[in-house]
N, C-alpha and C positions, 0 to 999 in steps of 0.2 A: 366450735364456731371460730375460735381465734386461729387454729391450724390452717383451715382452708383459706382464711383471709390472708395469711402470711404467704401461702403457697401461690395464690393469685397475684400478689404484689411481687413476689420473686420472678414469676413468669413475665410480668410486665416489665420489669427492669431488665431482664435478659433480652426481651424483644427490642429494646431501645438501643442496644449496643451495635446493631448491624444496620448499614444504610438501606434505605428503601430501594428495591430492584427497579431500574428505570422502565417505564412504561414501554419504550420503544423495543426493549429485548423481548417482551412478550408479543409485540406486534410482529416482530421478525419471524416467530414460530408460525403465525398465521400466514404470513406472506409466502414463506417457503412451501406451505401446503397448496397454494394457489396453482392451478393447472399450468398456467403460463410460466410461472417461475420454476415449477418442477420440471417442465420440458427443457428448460434452458441448461439443466444439469448435463443433458447429452447434446443439446442443440448448440450451445455455447459454453463448452466445458471450462475454458480459460476464464471467461468473465464470471461464470458461476463460482468457480474456485476463488477468484478475487473477493467476491462478495462473502463467501464463506469465511475467508481468512479475516476480513473486517469484523464479521459477527463473533468469531472466535476471540479476536482481540478485545472486543467490547466486553465479552463475558469474563475474560481474564482480568480486565481493568476493574470490573465490579467486584470480582473475588478478591482482588488486591486492595479493595477499600477506596476506590477512586471513581465514584459514580458520575462525576462531571465528564471525565473522558469517556467513560462507558456509554453515556448518553450520546456524545457527539460521534463516536465511532459507530454506534448503533444506527444513527441517522445516516451516516455515510453508507453503511452496509444496506440499508433500505434502498438508497438511490442506486447502489451497484446492483442489486437484485432486479431492480426495475430495468436498469440498462440491459442486463443479461437476457431478460425476457423480450425486450424490444428487439435485440439483436437476433434472437432466435426467430421471432416472427418475421424479421427482415429476411433471413435466410430461407425460411419456408416460402415467403412471398416470391423470392427470386427463382426457386425451384418450380413453383407453381406457374410462374410467368413463362419459363422455358417449356413447359409440358402443355400449357393451355394458351396458346396464341390468341384465341378469341377473347380471353378475358385480360388482355395486356393493359388496358386502360385502368381497369379496376385495381390491378396489381400495382401499377405505378402509383395510384392514390394511396394504397397502403404503405408503400415504400416511403413516400413523402411524410405521411403522418408519423411512421415509426422513426424516421431520421429525426424529425422534430422532437419527438418524445426522448429519443436517445441523447440529443444535444442538450435538451433541457435538464435531463437527469445528470449529465456530465458538469454543467455549469452549477447545478445545486450541490453537487458533490465538491467541486472547487471551493464553493462559498463556505461549505461546512468545514472543509480542511482549513481554510484561513481562519475560521471562527474559534478553532482550537486555541490558537495563540491569544486572542482577545479574551476568551473565557478564562484561560489559565492565568492571565495577568490580573483579571478582575477577582477571581476567587481566592480566598485565603486557603492554603493547603490543609486537608482534613487531618485531624489528629490521628496518628497511626494506632495508639493504644496498645493493649496486650494482644499478642497474636499467636497462633498455633503454628507448628512447624509447616503444616500443609499450606497455610495462608501466607506464610513468609516465602515459601517456595514460588508461590503464585506471584508475590510482589517482586521477587528477583526476576522472573520470566518477563513481567511487564517492563521492568527497568532495562533489561537487555533489549527488548524491543524498541523502547524509547531511544536508547543509545544508537541503535542501528539506523533507525529513521532520522534522528538528529544529524548523524554522520553524513548521510546522503544529502539532507537539506542543506547543511553548511557547505558541503563540497559543491553543490549546485550554485549556491550563492557566490562562492569564491571564484568559480569559473566565469559567471556572468559579470560580476563586479566585485573585484578583490578588496576594494576599499569601502564597500557599502556600509552605511551607518549601522552600528549594532553588531556587525559580524565578528569583530575582534572579540567582544565581550561573550558572544555566544560561543565561539571557539574555545575561549579560555574555560568557561564553565563545562563545556563538553569535555575538554581534556581532564579536568578534575574529576568528573563523574566517571570517565573511562578508567582512570587510575584506581578509583575506589572499587569499581566493578571488577577489574583485573586482580586486585588484592583480596576481594571476597570478604567474608565476615558473617556475623550474625544478622546484622540489620542491613537491609538493601537501601540504597540512596534513591528511593522511588520519587520523592518530591523533587530532588535536584535533577533527576533525569527528565521528569516531565517538564520542568522549567527550561532545561537546555533544549529540548525538542521545541518548545514554544518559541524560544529565542532564535533558533536556527530557522524556523519557519518564518518568523518575522523578518529576519535578515534577508532571506530569499525573496519575500515580497518587496523589500526595499531595493534589493538588486534588480529585480525585474523593472520596477519603476524607474530606477537609475538608468537602465539600458533602453528601455521603450517606454516613453511617456503615454503613449496612446495604443496599448496593447489590447488583446481580447480575441482576435480572429486567427492569429498565427497557429495557435494550437489546434483550432478546428481544421484549418487547411491541411496541416501535416497529417492529422488523424485520417482525414479524407483520402489523402495520397496513399497512406499506408493500407487502407482498406481496399483501395483499387488495385494495389499490388499484391493483395492476398495476405497481408501481415496483420495478425490480430494485435490490437493495442488496448490498454485500459488506461485510467487516469486516477491519480491520487494527488495529495498535496505536494509530492515531489515534482510531478510533471506527467509526461506521457511515458507509459511503461510497456515495453515489448519484452516478453519472457521467452528465453531459451531454456526449454525444459529437458530434463533427462528422462523422465517417466510421466505418462506413458510414451513409448517410442513413436516417432524416431528420436533417438537421443541427439543432443546437440553438440556433446563432447565425448571423446574417448580418452579417459585420463585427463591430461591437461591440454589436449589438442582438439581443435574444432573437427567435427565430422563434416561431411559434405552438406548435410541438412543444416547444420548451424552456420556454416559459412554462406550458404545461399540466403539464409534470413538476414545475416549481418550485411552482406554485399547490398541487398535490396535497401536496408535501412540507411547504410552509408551513402548510397547514390541519391536517395531522396533527401538527405540532409544537405546535399549540394545545392538543392532548391530552396533550402531553408537555413542558411548559414548562421543566422542569429541564435540558434539552439546550441546549448552545451550538452555534453553527454557524460553521465556518470554510469560506469559499469559496476553493478553490485553483485557479488558472487555469494550465493547461499549454500550451506551445507546441510545434509540431514542429521538429525540427532543420532549420536553414536557413530557417526562416520565422518569425523572432522579430519581433515588433511590440509594443513596450511600451505604446504608446497604445492599441491594439486590446485588448490583454489587460487593461489597467486598466479600459476601458470594459465589458468582459464581466464583470468582477468587480463593478463598480459596478451593472451592470444586474441581475445575479442577486441581489445584496444588496437592491437597492431593490424587486425583486419579492417578496421574502420579507417585507420590512417592510410592503408593501402588503397582504399578507394576514394581518398581525397578529402577526408574529414580533417579540419584544422587541429593539429596536435596540441595547441595551447587551449583547446575547448574540450578535451577528453580526459577523464580521470578514472581510476578503477580502485575499488576497495572491496575487501572481504569481510563479511560480518558473521561468519560461523553459522550456527544453528539458531540465532536469536530471533529470527522471524519466520517461523514455520507456517505453512498454510493448510497442513493436514495433520491432525492428531492421531488418527487411526494407525496403530504400530504396523499393520499389514501394508500400509500405503506410505510409510515414512519416506521412501525413496523419491516420492513426488516433491518433497521439500528441497530436494537438491536441484538447483536451478541457477541461472544467471539472468539478472534483469538489466535491460538496456534502458536507463532512464533519461529521457529527452527533456531537459529542463526547459520549460516554456518561458520564453522572454516576456 
């Protein structure tokens, strides 16, 4: 009688050591199975991949023992899946409009409804992104406690992702308003965390990297307010212009993101040089920025795991920056940085080349 009681008590204690999996992660599995979302995998591959990257980041945050960030990233992934589904429906509606002239009015109605749903999803995603900073300021860091090698490896991965995101956020804030309140403190903490990451070691600076990311996001929000007191529609206008020009863009806490992919083809770079395809996309983006001069640009170069090449990545960042300057973008509002393989979007080893990409982050004023 005493032995079963002790066994039950041991199981109960063991179960209390792991945080409860956020409900939103389970909801994402059901959402991905919905026909409209499943169709967006082929109908809007870039947007679907962005949603998948957010979901994977949420799972990694949870495995690293950070359920608050996992919950927020999961909510952002949910909004991103809805946007991918809306964009797919929009594309289908456009094709149907071209083929079925008699149903033009009905197709227009669907387009308007889907555009509204898409914009609502983007606004909600932006709000959730901003909420990360507020939540991380309010919540005390969770105690790490004892950890296994596998879990510590996951914590290091989340730490590197936090540093890469914080780097882009602080860089955007610096371009918009170099003296924005809180920016110097955020940059100082980020530098300290980057030094610890570079040095390595047994324990990852996960809590410090999360705080650095939050402070950089907060600094970017302050910089935006400093530059434009009554913003809100500038980003929507630029996204609309990009879509009219055939350029696919997504949105996250950094701003509006245009991705120059290497795989699937057509590739955007050959070694460190732009291909005709990559140059065409950048030329279009640069010319549109002439209509929206308040935006700053951060070029973020990503590598695939196991294929790191600092010289090549620097050349790609420099080539993208040079092309934007050549079409008239203000050189004081463009920056480039390489983040290695810290922010992968595909875990499948057979598709790891898809992680190799260059993001053109248009920092929303």
